[in-house]
FIROZA-103215 format. One record per residue (C-alpha): x, z, y; residue in three letters. Coordinates in steps of 0.05 Angstrom, whole numbers. Example, Ala and Ser with C-alpha at 12.3 -4.5 7.8 and 13.67 -1.06 7.14 Angstrom:
+--------+--------+--------+-----+
|      x |      z |      y |   r |
+--------+--------+--------+-----+
|    246 |    156 |    -90 | ala |
|    273 |    143 |    -21 | ser |
+--------+--------+--------+-----+
***
This chain:
+--------+--------+--------+-----+
|      x |      z |      y |   r |
+--------+--------+--------+-----+
|     92 |  -1623 |   1692 | met |
|     72 |  -1552 |   1709 | arg |
|      0 |  -1533 |   1696 | ser |
|    -34 |  -1516 |   1761 | arg |
|    -94 |  -1472 |   1777 | ser |
|   -128 |  -1435 |   1833 | thr |
|   -105 |  -1363 |   1825 | arg |
|   -141 |  -1300 |   1847 | ile |
|   -133 |  -1230 |   1820 | ser |
|   -195 |  -1186 |   1819 | val |
|   -202 |  -1115 |   1791 | leu |
|   -271 |  -1087 |   1772 | ser |
|   -306 |  -1144 |   1808 | leu |
|   -345 |  -1205 |   1788 | thr |
|   -364 |  -1267 |   1828 | ile |
|   -438 |  -1278 |   1844 | ala |
|   -461 |  -1332 |   1891 | ala |
|   -392 |  -1336 |   1922 | gly |
|   -389 |  -1262 |   1939 | val |
|   -351 |  -1208 |   1901 | leu |
|   -397 |  -1151 |   1883 | val |
|   -386 |  -1086 |   1845 | pro |
|   -394 |  -1088 |   1769 | val |
|   -448 |  -1043 |   1740 | gln |
|   -427 |   -991 |   1688 | thr |
|   -458 |   -986 |   1619 | ala |
|   -507 |   -934 |   1645 | ser |
|   -532 |   -983 |   1697 | gly |
|   -503 |   -944 |   1755 | gln |
|   -462 |   -979 |   1808 | thr |
|   -396 |   -941 |   1820 | pro |
|   -372 |   -926 |   1889 | thr |
|   -323 |   -979 |   1915 | thr |
|   -273 |   -972 |   1971 | asp |
|   -264 |  -1046 |   1986 | tyr |
|   -303 |  -1111 |   1986 | ser |
|   -277 |  -1181 |   1983 | leu |
|   -321 |  -1240 |   2000 | ala |
|   -298 |  -1307 |   1971 | val |
|   -323 |  -1375 |   1990 | asp |
|   -315 |  -1405 |   1921 | ala |
|   -337 |  -1474 |   1945 | ala |
|   -292 |  -1472 |   2006 | gly |
|   -223 |  -1503 |   2011 | arg |
|   -165 |  -1474 |   2051 | gly |
|    -93 |  -1497 |   2059 | ala |
|    -61 |  -1537 |   2003 | ala |
|     -3 |  -1502 |   1968 | ile |
|     57 |  -1546 |   1956 | asp |
|     86 |  -1550 |   1885 | arg |
|    154 |  -1533 |   1915 | ser |
|    131 |  -1472 |   1956 | met |
|    170 |  -1420 |   1916 | tyr |
|    243 |  -1431 |   1900 | gly |
|    310 |  -1395 |   1892 | val |
|    371 |  -1386 |   1936 | phe |
|    438 |  -1389 |   1901 | phe |
|    497 |  -1362 |   1940 | glu |
|    564 |  -1342 |   1912 | asp |
|    555 |  -1268 |   1928 | ile |
|    562 |  -1210 |   1878 | asn |
|    605 |  -1256 |   1834 | arg |
|    544 |  -1301 |   1825 | ala |
|    588 |  -1363 |   1810 | ala |
|    657 |  -1347 |   1781 | asp |
|    645 |  -1291 |   1731 | gly |
|    570 |  -1306 |   1734 | gly |
|    529 |  -1369 |   1729 | leu |
|    592 |  -1412 |   1721 | tyr |
|    608 |  -1404 |   1647 | ala |
|    684 |  -1403 |   1653 | glu |
|    711 |  -1341 |   1618 | leu |
|    782 |  -1340 |   1647 | val |
|    790 |  -1306 |   1714 | gln |
|    841 |  -1336 |   1763 | asn |
|    851 |  -1394 |   1716 | arg |
|    896 |  -1434 |   1764 | ser |
|    936 |  -1375 |   1793 | phe |
|    908 |  -1387 |   1862 | glu |
|    886 |  -1316 |   1879 | tyr |
|    916 |  -1292 |   1945 | asp |
|    916 |  -1231 |   1990 | lys |
|    877 |  -1273 |   2041 | ala |
|    820 |  -1271 |   1991 | asp |
|    825 |  -1197 |   1976 | asn |
|    878 |  -1147 |   1996 | ala |
|    887 |  -1125 |   1923 | ser |
|    899 |  -1196 |   1897 | tyr |
|    964 |  -1229 |   1874 | thr |
|    972 |  -1297 |   1841 | pro |
|    975 |  -1260 |   1774 | leu |
|    911 |  -1219 |   1783 | thr |
|    876 |  -1214 |   1715 | ser |
|    940 |  -1236 |   1680 | trp |
|    990 |  -1190 |   1645 | ala |
|   1056 |  -1204 |   1608 | pro |
|   1051 |  -1204 |   1532 | thr |
|   1101 |  -1216 |   1476 | ser |
|   1106 |  -1222 |   1401 | leu |
|   1166 |  -1215 |   1354 | asn |
|   1209 |  -1184 |   1408 | gly |
|   1195 |  -1239 |   1457 | gly |
|   1228 |  -1235 |   1525 | ile |
|   1223 |  -1276 |   1588 | gly |
|   1195 |  -1276 |   1659 | thr |
|   1129 |  -1299 |   1686 | ala |
|   1125 |  -1321 |   1759 | thr |
|   1077 |  -1363 |   1799 | val |
|   1108 |  -1424 |   1832 | ala |
|   1086 |  -1467 |   1890 | asp |
|   1134 |  -1526 |   1890 | asp |
|   1138 |  -1601 |   1881 | asp |
|   1122 |  -1594 |   1807 | arg |
|   1051 |  -1571 |   1822 | arg |
|    991 |  -1600 |   1785 | leu |
|    964 |  -1633 |   1848 | asn |
|    960 |  -1625 |   1923 | glu |
|    897 |  -1582 |   1922 | arg |
|    917 |  -1541 |   1861 | asn |
|    984 |  -1520 |   1886 | arg |
|   1004 |  -1458 |   1846 | arg |
|   1022 |  -1456 |   1773 | his |
|   1051 |  -1407 |   1723 | leu |
|   1126 |  -1413 |   1707 | lys |
|   1149 |  -1381 |   1642 | leu |
|   1224 |  -1375 |   1633 | asp |
|   1234 |  -1362 |   1559 | leu |
|   1293 |  -1323 |   1530 | ala |
|   1275 |  -1309 |   1458 | gly |
|   1218 |  -1292 |   1412 | gly |
|   1147 |  -1307 |   1435 | glu |
|   1132 |  -1291 |   1507 | tyr |
|   1074 |  -1306 |   1553 | gly |
|   1014 |  -1278 |   1589 | val |
|    944 |  -1253 |   1572 | ala |
|    880 |  -1259 |   1614 | asn |
|    829 |  -1203 |   1617 | ser |
|    770 |  -1244 |   1642 | gly |
|    714 |  -1210 |   1682 | tyr |
|    682 |  -1141 |   1675 | asn |
|    706 |  -1108 |   1610 | ser |
|    739 |  -1171 |   1584 | gly |
|    725 |  -1240 |   1554 | ile |
|    661 |  -1240 |   1514 | arg |
|    658 |  -1278 |   1448 | val |
|    602 |  -1278 |   1397 | glu |
|    612 |  -1283 |   1323 | lys |
|    604 |  -1353 |   1295 | gly |
|    602 |  -1388 |   1362 | lys |
|    652 |  -1439 |   1388 | gln |
|    694 |  -1435 |   1451 | tyr |
|    730 |  -1494 |   1482 | asp |
|    802 |  -1482 |   1506 | phe |
|    843 |  -1526 |   1552 | ser |
|    908 |  -1520 |   1591 | val |
|    953 |  -1565 |   1632 | phe |
|   1025 |  -1556 |   1611 | ala |
|   1095 |  -1586 |   1619 | arg |
|   1164 |  -1566 |   1593 | thr |
|   1236 |  -1581 |   1610 | asp |
|   1259 |  -1577 |   1537 | arg |
|   1271 |  -1646 |   1507 | ala |
|   1250 |  -1621 |   1438 | ala |
|   1185 |  -1592 |   1466 | gly |
|   1158 |  -1521 |   1469 | thr |
|   1112 |  -1489 |   1417 | pro |
|   1051 |  -1457 |   1452 | leu |
|   1001 |  -1411 |   1418 | thr |
|    933 |  -1393 |   1447 | ala |
|    897 |  -1333 |   1416 | ala |
|    833 |  -1294 |   1430 | val |
|    846 |  -1221 |   1415 | thr |
|    819 |  -1152 |   1430 | asp |
|    860 |  -1107 |   1477 | pro |
|    902 |  -1081 |   1418 | ala |
|    921 |  -1152 |   1397 | gly |
|    874 |  -1159 |   1338 | lys |
|    853 |  -1232 |   1330 | ala |
|    780 |  -1248 |   1343 | leu |
|    789 |  -1321 |   1322 | ala |
|    842 |  -1363 |   1288 | asp |
|    896 |  -1381 |   1339 | pro |
|    910 |  -1451 |   1366 | leu |
|    980 |  -1480 |   1365 | arg |
|   1004 |  -1541 |   1403 | val |
|   1072 |  -1572 |   1417 | gln |
|   1081 |  -1583 |   1492 | val |
|   1123 |  -1645 |   1504 | arg |
|   1150 |  -1677 |   1567 | gly |
|   1163 |  -1654 |   1638 | asp |
|   1098 |  -1683 |   1665 | gly |
|   1030 |  -1650 |   1666 | trp |
|    988 |  -1662 |   1603 | val |
|    921 |  -1631 |   1586 | lys |
|    919 |  -1598 |   1517 | tyr |
|    852 |  -1579 |   1486 | thr |
|    825 |  -1543 |   1425 | gly |
|    768 |  -1499 |   1402 | ala |
|    761 |  -1428 |   1375 | phe |
|    706 |  -1403 |   1329 | arg |
|    698 |  -1328 |   1337 | ala |
|    705 |  -1287 |   1273 | arg |
|    672 |  -1226 |   1305 | glu |
|    637 |  -1207 |   1369 | ser |
|    670 |  -1170 |   1426 | ser |
|    660 |  -1159 |   1501 | ala |
|    732 |  -1136 |   1508 | leu |
|    769 |  -1200 |   1491 | gly |
|    835 |  -1226 |   1519 | arg |
|    862 |  -1297 |   1520 | leu |
|    936 |  -1295 |   1504 | ala |
|    984 |  -1353 |   1514 | leu |
|   1053 |  -1345 |   1484 | thr |
|   1111 |  -1394 |   1477 | ala |
|   1179 |  -1395 |   1444 | ser |
|   1243 |  -1436 |   1441 | gly |
|   1275 |  -1423 |   1509 | gly |
|   1274 |  -1464 |   1572 | gly |
|   1218 |  -1466 |   1624 | thr |
|   1145 |  -1478 |   1608 | leu |
|   1095 |  -1489 |   1664 | arg |
|   1021 |  -1477 |   1656 | leu |
|    960 |  -1489 |   1700 | asp |
|    883 |  -1492 |   1696 | met |
|    878 |  -1446 |   1635 | val |
|    805 |  -1450 |   1612 | ser |
|    760 |  -1421 |   1559 | leu |
|    687 |  -1443 |   1559 | phe |
|    630 |  -1425 |   1511 | pro |
|    607 |  -1488 |   1475 | arg |
|    535 |  -1465 |   1486 | asp |
|    527 |  -1475 |   1561 | thr |
|    459 |  -1488 |   1591 | tyr |
|    436 |  -1556 |   1564 | lys |
|    506 |  -1561 |   1534 | asn |
|    535 |  -1587 |   1599 | arg |
|    611 |  -1590 |   1602 | pro |
|    638 |  -1548 |   1659 | asn |
|    568 |  -1518 |   1656 | gly |
|    526 |  -1456 |   1667 | met |
|    522 |  -1390 |   1629 | arg |
|    461 |  -1400 |   1585 | ala |
|    425 |  -1333 |   1592 | asp |
|    430 |  -1333 |   1668 | leu |
|    410 |  -1406 |   1674 | ala |
|    351 |  -1395 |   1627 | glu |
|    325 |  -1337 |   1669 | lys |
|    329 |  -1380 |   1732 | ile |
|    296 |  -1439 |   1696 | ala |
|    240 |  -1393 |   1671 | ala |
|    219 |  -1382 |   1743 | leu |
|    203 |  -1456 |   1748 | lys |
|    229 |  -1457 |   1820 | pro |
|    206 |  -1512 |   1866 | gly |
|    274 |  -1516 |   1900 | phe |
|    345 |  -1489 |   1899 | val |
|    377 |  -1472 |   1966 | arg |
|    453 |  -1476 |   1964 | phe |
|    509 |  -1455 |   1979 | pro |
|    492 |  -1402 |   2031 | gly |
|    484 |  -1359 |   2068 | gly |
|    546 |  -1333 |   2101 | cys |
|    589 |  -1382 |   2061 | leu |
|    563 |  -1438 |   2105 | val |
|    576 |  -1409 |   2174 | asn |
|    637 |  -1365 |   2170 | thr |
|    711 |  -1379 |   2174 | gly |
|    746 |  -1441 |   2199 | ser |
|    708 |  -1507 |   2201 | his |
|    773 |  -1546 |   2193 | gln |
|    785 |  -1585 |   2130 | gly |
|    836 |  -1575 |   2075 | tyr |
|    904 |  -1594 |   2103 | glu |
|    962 |  -1576 |   2057 | ala |
|   1007 |  -1539 |   2055 | pro |
|    985 |  -1490 |   2108 | asn |
|    910 |  -1496 |   2100 | trp |
|    864 |  -1440 |   2122 | glu |
|    838 |  -1404 |   2061 | arg |
|    779 |  -1375 |   2099 | lys |
|    739 |  -1438 |   2111 | arg |
|    665 |  -1453 |   2114 | ser |
|    637 |  -1485 |   2051 | tyr |
|    651 |  -1560 |   2057 | gln |
|    621 |  -1603 |   2003 | trp |
|    676 |  -1654 |   1995 | lys |
|    724 |  -1598 |   1972 | asp |
|    678 |  -1585 |   1913 | thr |
|    671 |  -1651 |   1876 | ile |
|    714 |  -1693 |   1830 | gly |
|    756 |  -1665 |   1771 | pro |
|    757 |  -1589 |   1774 | val |
|    833 |  -1588 |   1773 | glu |
|    834 |  -1628 |   1838 | gln |
|    786 |  -1584 |   1876 | arg |
|    809 |  -1540 |   1933 | ala |
|    806 |  -1464 |   1929 | thr |
|    777 |  -1419 |   1983 | asn |
|    771 |  -1347 |   2005 | ala |
|    699 |  -1326 |   1993 | asn |
|    667 |  -1289 |   2052 | phe |
|    645 |  -1234 |   2005 | trp |
|    715 |  -1212 |   1988 | gly |
|    742 |  -1253 |   1930 | tyr |
|    766 |  -1323 |   1912 | asn |
|    719 |  -1380 |   1896 | gln |
|    743 |  -1436 |   1851 | ser |
|    689 |  -1487 |   1867 | tyr |
|    679 |  -1495 |   1792 | gly |
|    606 |  -1499 |   1812 | ile |
|    610 |  -1553 |   1864 | gly |
|    558 |  -1599 |   1894 | tyr |
|    554 |  -1644 |   1833 | tyr |
|    541 |  -1584 |   1787 | glu |
|    491 |  -1558 |   1837 | tyr |
|    452 |  -1623 |   1840 | phe |
|    455 |  -1629 |   1764 | gln |
|    430 |  -1558 |   1754 | phe |
|    372 |  -1568 |   1803 | ser |
|    352 |  -1630 |   1765 | glu |
|    358 |  -1594 |   1698 | asp |
|    309 |  -1540 |   1719 | ile |
|    261 |  -1587 |   1754 | gly |
|    275 |  -1564 |   1825 | ala |
|    289 |  -1603 |   1887 | met |
|    358 |  -1591 |   1918 | pro |
|    360 |  -1561 |   1987 | leu |
|    433 |  -1559 |   2013 | pro |
|    455 |  -1524 |   2076 | val |
|    514 |  -1550 |   2117 | val |
|    556 |  -1518 |   2172 | pro |
|    535 |  -1527 |   2244 | ala |
|    603 |  -1507 |   2273 | leu |
|    576 |  -1440 |   2299 | val |
|    594 |  -1380 |   2258 | thr |
|    549 |  -1321 |   2243 | gly |
|    549 |  -1261 |   2197 | cys |
|    585 |  -1219 |   2249 | gly |
|    635 |  -1272 |   2271 | gln |
|    592 |  -1306 |   2324 | asn |
|    638 |  -1361 |   2351 | lys |
|    623 |  -1432 |   2371 | ala |
|    674 |  -1486 |   2355 | thr |
|    681 |  -1532 |   2415 | asp |
|    714 |  -1593 |   2383 | asp |
|    675 |  -1659 |   2391 | pro |
|    718 |  -1696 |   2340 | ala |
|    708 |  -1641 |   2289 | leu |
|    633 |  -1641 |   2303 | leu |
|    631 |  -1716 |   2291 | arg |
|    669 |  -1707 |   2225 | arg |
|    620 |  -1654 |   2200 | his |
|    560 |  -1697 |   2220 | ile |
|    591 |  -1755 |   2181 | gln |
|    604 |  -1709 |   2122 | asp |
|    530 |  -1692 |   2122 | thr |
|    510 |  -1765 |   2122 | leu |
|    560 |  -1776 |   2065 | asp |
|    528 |  -1717 |   2027 | leu |
|    460 |  -1751 |   2032 | ile |
|    492 |  -1815 |   2006 | glu |
|    525 |  -1777 |   1949 | phe |
|    457 |  -1749 |   1929 | ala |
|    414 |  -1811 |   1940 | asn |
|    458 |  -1872 |   1951 | gly |
|    462 |  -1932 |   1904 | pro |
|    522 |  -1938 |   1858 | val |
|    546 |  -1994 |   1903 | thr |
|    555 |  -1946 |   1961 | ser |
|    619 |  -1907 |   1971 | thr |
|    591 |  -1838 |   1954 | trp |
|    538 |  -1863 |   1906 | gly |
|    595 |  -1893 |   1867 | lys |
|    631 |  -1826 |   1866 | lys |
|    568 |  -1793 |   1839 | arg |
|    563 |  -1846 |   1785 | ala |
|    636 |  -1837 |   1766 | glu |
|    622 |  -1763 |   1756 | met |
|    568 |  -1781 |   1706 | gly |
|    502 |  -1790 |   1744 | his |
|    486 |  -1861 |   1765 | pro |
|    414 |  -1844 |   1783 | ala |
|    401 |  -1812 |   1851 | pro |
|    386 |  -1737 |   1857 | phe |
|    327 |  -1750 |   1905 | asn |
|    348 |  -1705 |   1962 | leu |
|    292 |  -1695 |   2013 | thr |
|    313 |  -1634 |   2055 | his |
|    378 |  -1612 |   2089 | val |
|    388 |  -1546 |   2126 | gly |
|    437 |  -1544 |   2185 | val |
|    467 |  -1476 |   2199 | gly |
|    450 |  -1406 |   2177 | asn |
|    432 |  -1344 |   2218 | glu |
|    470 |  -1364 |   2281 | glu |
|    469 |  -1310 |   2335 | asn |
|    487 |  -1359 |   2391 | leu |
|    421 |  -1396 |   2400 | pro |
|    439 |  -1446 |   2454 | asp |
|    507 |  -1463 |   2424 | glu |
|    477 |  -1472 |   2355 | phe |
|    418 |  -1513 |   2379 | phe |
|    462 |  -1562 |   2418 | ala |
|    501 |  -1577 |   2355 | arg |
|    439 |  -1578 |   2311 | phe |
|    409 |  -1630 |   2357 | thr |
|    468 |  -1676 |   2344 | glu |
|    461 |  -1669 |   2268 | phe |
|    386 |  -1680 |   2272 | arg |
|    394 |  -1742 |   2314 | lys |
|    445 |  -1774 |   2268 | ala |
|    407 |  -1758 |   2204 | ile |
|    341 |  -1784 |   2233 | ala |
|    375 |  -1849 |   2254 | ala |
|    404 |  -1864 |   2185 | lys |
|    357 |  -1826 |   2138 | tyr |
|    290 |  -1817 |   2174 | pro |
|    256 |  -1791 |   2111 | gly |
|    301 |  -1729 |   2107 | ile |
|    271 |  -1664 |   2133 | thr |
|    324 |  -1630 |   2176 | val |
|    316 |  -1554 |   2176 | ile |
|    337 |  -1509 |   2234 | ser |
|    337 |  -1432 |   2234 | asn |
|    315 |  -1372 |   2274 | ser |
|    375 |  -1325 |   2265 | gly |
|    383 |  -1264 |   2220 | pro |
|    322 |  -1222 |   2239 | asp |
|    246 |  -1225 |   2238 | asp |
|    242 |  -1212 |   2313 | thr |
|    285 |  -1201 |   2375 | gly |
|    318 |  -1240 |   2431 | thr |
|    355 |  -1289 |   2385 | thr |
|    293 |  -1300 |   2343 | phe |
|    250 |  -1314 |   2404 | asp |
|    300 |  -1360 |   2437 | arg |
|    312 |  -1401 |   2375 | leu |
|    238 |  -1408 |   2362 | trp |
|    228 |  -1432 |   2434 | asp |
|    282 |  -1484 |   2425 | leu |
|    256 |  -1507 |   2358 | asn |
|    184 |  -1510 |   2382 | arg |
|    200 |  -1548 |   2445 | asn |
|    242 |  -1598 |   2407 | ala |
|    187 |  -1607 |   2355 | lys |
|    234 |  -1590 |   2298 | val |
|    202 |  -1602 |   2230 | ser |
|    220 |  -1536 |   2196 | met |
|    252 |  -1469 |   2215 | val |
|    288 |  -1423 |   2166 | asp |
|    271 |  -1349 |   2175 | glu |
|    309 |  -1291 |   2144 | his |
|    294 |  -1217 |   2140 | tyr |
|    307 |  -1157 |   2095 | tyr |
|    260 |  -1099 |   2109 | asn |
|    229 |  -1036 |   2080 | ser |
|    170 |  -1040 |   2031 | pro |
|    128 |  -1010 |   2086 | gln |
|    145 |  -1068 |   2132 | trp |
|    122 |  -1118 |   2081 | phe |
|     57 |  -1080 |   2069 | leu |
|     44 |  -1075 |   2144 | gln |
|     60 |  -1148 |   2160 | asn |
|     17 |  -1186 |   2111 | asn |
|    -15 |  -1222 |   2170 | gln |
|     51 |  -1244 |   2201 | arg |
|     38 |  -1318 |   2195 | tyr |
|    -37 |  -1316 |   2210 | asp |
|    -24 |  -1328 |   2284 | thr |
|     32 |  -1380 |   2278 | tyr |
|     19 |  -1446 |   2313 | asp |
|    -13 |  -1493 |   2262 | arg |
|     15 |  -1552 |   2299 | asn |
|     85 |  -1524 |   2309 | gly |
|    146 |  -1525 |   2263 | pro |
|    134 |  -1506 |   2191 | lys |
|    168 |  -1444 |   2163 | val |
|    220 |  -1440 |   2108 | phe |
|    227 |  -1367 |   2089 | leu |
|    297 |  -1377 |   2062 | gly |
|    317 |  -1304 |   2052 | glu |
|    274 |  -1242 |   2044 | tyr |
|    269 |  -1179 |   2002 | ala |
|    247 |  -1107 |   2009 | ser |
|    305 |  -1059 |   2007 | leu |
|    308 |  -1038 |   1933 | asp |
|    291 |  -1063 |   1864 | asn |
|    240 |  -1011 |   1845 | lys |
|    169 |  -1025 |   1822 | phe |
|    142 |  -1005 |   1890 | gly |
|    187 |  -1058 |   1923 | asn |
|    161 |  -1112 |   1877 | ala |
|     90 |  -1091 |   1891 | leu |
|    102 |  -1094 |   1967 | ala |
|    133 |  -1163 |   1959 | glu |
|     74 |  -1187 |   1918 | ala |
|     26 |  -1163 |   1971 | ala |
|     66 |  -1199 |   2024 | tyr |
|     68 |  -1263 |   1984 | met |
|     -8 |  -1266 |   1985 | thr |
|      0 |  -1272 |   2060 | gly |
|     50 |  -1329 |   2051 | leu |
|      1 |  -1366 |   2006 | glu |
|    -58 |  -1354 |   2054 | arg |
|    -15 |  -1389 |   2106 | asn |
|     10 |  -1444 |   2061 | ala |
|     -4 |  -1494 |   2116 | asp |
|     51 |  -1460 |   2157 | val |
|     97 |  -1429 |   2105 | val |
|    119 |  -1488 |   2063 | lys |
|    179 |  -1458 |   2026 | leu |
|    200 |  -1387 |   2008 | ala |
|    258 |  -1357 |   1968 | ser |
|    275 |  -1285 |   1951 | tyr |
|    349 |  -1269 |   1961 | ala |
|    400 |  -1257 |   1933 | pro |
|    390 |  -1287 |   1864 | leu |
|    446 |  -1258 |   1821 | leu |
|    489 |  -1195 |   1818 | ala |
|    547 |  -1178 |   1771 | asn |
|    543 |  -1102 |   1763 | thr |
|    619 |  -1095 |   1772 | asp |
|    624 |  -1137 |   1836 | tyr |
|    564 |  -1118 |   1879 | val |
|    569 |  -1133 |   1954 | gln |
|    495 |  -1134 |   1968 | trp |
|    431 |  -1108 |   1939 | lys |
|    374 |  -1113 |   1921 | pro |
|    382 |  -1174 |   1876 | asp |
|    335 |  -1212 |   1831 | met |
|    376 |  -1218 |   1766 | ile |
|    431 |  -1169 |   1744 | trp |
|    484 |  -1180 |   1692 | phe |
|    552 |  -1161 |   1663 | asp |
|    595 |  -1202 |   1616 | asn |
|    549 |  -1194 |   1556 | gln |
|    478 |  -1180 |   1581 | arg |
|    430 |  -1200 |   1636 | ser |
|    366 |  -1168 |   1657 | trp |
|    311 |  -1182 |   1707 | ala |
|    290 |  -1136 |   1764 | ser |
|    218 |  -1118 |   1779 | ala |
|    223 |  -1167 |   1838 | ser |
|    242 |  -1222 |   1789 | tyr |
|    177 |  -1209 |   1751 | glu |
|    137 |  -1214 |   1816 | thr |
|    171 |  -1279 |   1835 | gln |
|    160 |  -1307 |   1765 | lys |
|     86 |  -1289 |   1767 | leu |
|     77 |  -1327 |   1832 | phe |
|    124 |  -1386 |   1816 | met |
|     94 |  -1401 |   1749 | thr |
|     22 |  -1397 |   1774 | asn |
|     23 |  -1438 |   1838 | val |
|    -47 |  -1456 |   1858 | gly |
|    -71 |  -1522 |   1885 | asp |
|   -101 |  -1494 |   1949 | his |
|   -124 |  -1430 |   1982 | val |
|   -195 |  -1406 |   1971 | val |
|   -222 |  -1376 |   2035 | pro |
|   -236 |  -1302 |   2030 | ser |
|   -249 |  -1242 |   2074 | lys |
|   -231 |  -1170 |   2056 | ala |
|   -263 |  -1108 |   2085 | ser |
|   -222 |  -1063 |   2129 | ala |
|   -181 |  -1007 |   2097 | thr |
|   -230 |   -950 |   2086 | pro |
|   -221 |   -883 |   2119 | ala |
|   -182 |   -833 |   2078 | thr |
|   -195 |   -771 |   2121 | val |
|   -220 |   -713 |   2078 | ala |
|   -236 |   -640 |   2095 | pro |
|   -172 |   -605 |   2111 | ile |
|   -153 |   -548 |   2065 | ser |
|    -90 |   -509 |   2058 | gly |
|    -57 |   -442 |   2047 | ala |
|    -14 |   -392 |   2084 | ile |
|     42 |   -364 |   2042 | gly |
|     82 |   -300 |   2053 | leu |
|    144 |   -293 |   2011 | ser |
|    208 |   -253 |   2001 | thr |
|    274 |   -266 |   1968 | trp |
|    314 |   -209 |   1935 | ala |
|    275 |   -155 |   1973 | thr |
|    205 |   -126 |   1980 | ser |
|    158 |   -124 |   2040 | ala |
|     88 |   -103 |   2062 | ala |
|     45 |   -148 |   2106 | tyr |
|    -12 |   -131 |   2154 | asp |
|    -49 |   -162 |   2213 | asp |
|    -25 |   -233 |   2201 | val |
|    -42 |   -284 |   2255 | lys |
|    -28 |   -358 |   2260 | val |
|    -33 |   -394 |   2327 | thr |
|    -25 |   -465 |   2350 | ser |
|     26 |   -489 |   2401 | ala |
|    -23 |   -478 |   2458 | asp |
|    -37 |   -406 |   2436 | gly |
|   -104 |   -418 |   2403 | ala |
|   -115 |   -374 |   2342 | gln |
|   -121 |   -413 |   2278 | leu |
|   -122 |   -357 |   2228 | phe |
|   -119 |   -281 |   2224 | ser |
|   -125 |   -228 |   2169 | asp |
|   -117 |   -152 |   2171 | asp |
|   -127 |   -148 |   2095 | phe |
|   -184 |    -97 |   2102 | arg |
|   -221 |   -132 |   2046 | arg |
|   -164 |   -124 |   1996 | gln |
|   -117 |    -73 |   2027 | gly |
|    -47 |    -82 |   2047 | arg |
|     -6 |   -121 |   1997 | arg |
|     65 |   -105 |   1977 | ala |
|    104 |   -165 |   1953 | val |
|    159 |   -151 |   1902 | pro |
|    226 |   -187 |   1908 | pro |
|    221 |   -261 |   1895 | gly |
|    144 |   -262 |   1894 | arg |
|     93 |   -292 |   1942 | his |
|     28 |   -266 |   1973 | ala |
|    -20 |   -323 |   1984 | arg |
|    -85 |   -327 |   2024 | arg |
|   -125 |   -391 |   2024 | gln |
|   -179 |   -409 |   2074 | asp |
|   -214 |   -474 |   2090 | arg |
+--------+--------+--------+-----+
***
């Protein structure tokens, strides 16, 4: 359990009889103060929920593959495609390699010998002598290994040679120097078999490669090539990169919002239908569970491929591991993020509503239920205790969105009345869309509305009182995405000031999460971000430290207080008039300065000091108050 306290920060002040008064100096003198803050120490304001502050995980900036997901091999199943990114091919991050004069060809096949229906492509190595194969370069500068640590390797393979095919897996530096003892297996049979092994690194490197070479002739097929650090967060298989997960866990977040963001409401809302499925689909949870080799692939809205290695099961598990409640968001069949289209397909709408009901069952249902059984089969018989579901994200078509949201809300309330169904107010803090959605949500007595905005530090400083005037009896606010537009100290300070306004209105603002959470320095689509990383290091931004300060010191309730107005800062005006030259000399006399209306503001005929000659590059200066 988190320790809880009533938090208030006071500089150079002490509490006396419930009023903050200036502290006397050692000489007994009371210094001048600019502000006063009266606190009703015996009073009690709004209660602050334990879950008020959380995090928002979206696969943006390579936050999942190449980030929180600990897999070290990029494009492990050869599914990259130009639909994901114009620069991609199925062999992106792979390069031919050979030993002992090895020759052959490496191509990617999509045929009836595939691993399964949702993992359609595989590598086909035609061997013609020596040792021939491919090497993977991982993310950023390469595959990172650390001396003395173990790394789990696996690959699915099949061969058409009756005698089998020798396969060697090696972790090397770019020049081919071994970073660990190689693994050797004999692939047998023309059916897919999973082969596994482990490396122990002999030295550390952030430039590693994983090389797979085979010999003996014939055709060898490979798929789902994987290399995982043994030390994932809480040692979970198919788990999370430890240093990133630990930084998230250290925040002690009350909730984890997932998976988006624009991943939820962009692309096609159709399901996976092989072989001509649409790669640009909204994030649909049933694609992301079960064995990883059976999960679909998708084009990520932010310009790359997403493997769904972190799927809904891993998301629920991670939320539980860090003590946070899960808060999933599902598509509402209205796109946003610049696409702004409504899908008018009643059958498809019914399917997505049923998928949402099935998601709740997957999270909370007994092991005797269809989806509760699936959860148990994946390793978690106990429920995940889901309490909130968001429908939609930043839709710019208010009426079209709300009509569909209403259908989701009605179906969820009928079957799971204890679930809080969250609507939204579009992508901005104000405007026509914002106002219309708030009217619709308020009139329909929606429980909670998700607000998003990214603004300047000045905006956050000037809008501390934003929620003071919100209807105390209306929908509650989930501030699902916000940040000031940089990661400097001043941004963090502005965010901290703004968060005091969130807490003061904790009876209205029930949940809040800074966004985005993670950014890989070599794959940045959006900034600012809370946590930055590459393939060997991670570091927290100033905004992270602000969030951590608030998240790990959540109070029980607000203590009523009243601050004085901002004091006047007007001081006597002083200034100077400068006369200067550049690369020449000049003499000045009878100088006059007038305002726009012709009134004389200043004059000088230099009688008191004589005319002044100004040498090249020098300045004559006269100062008057």
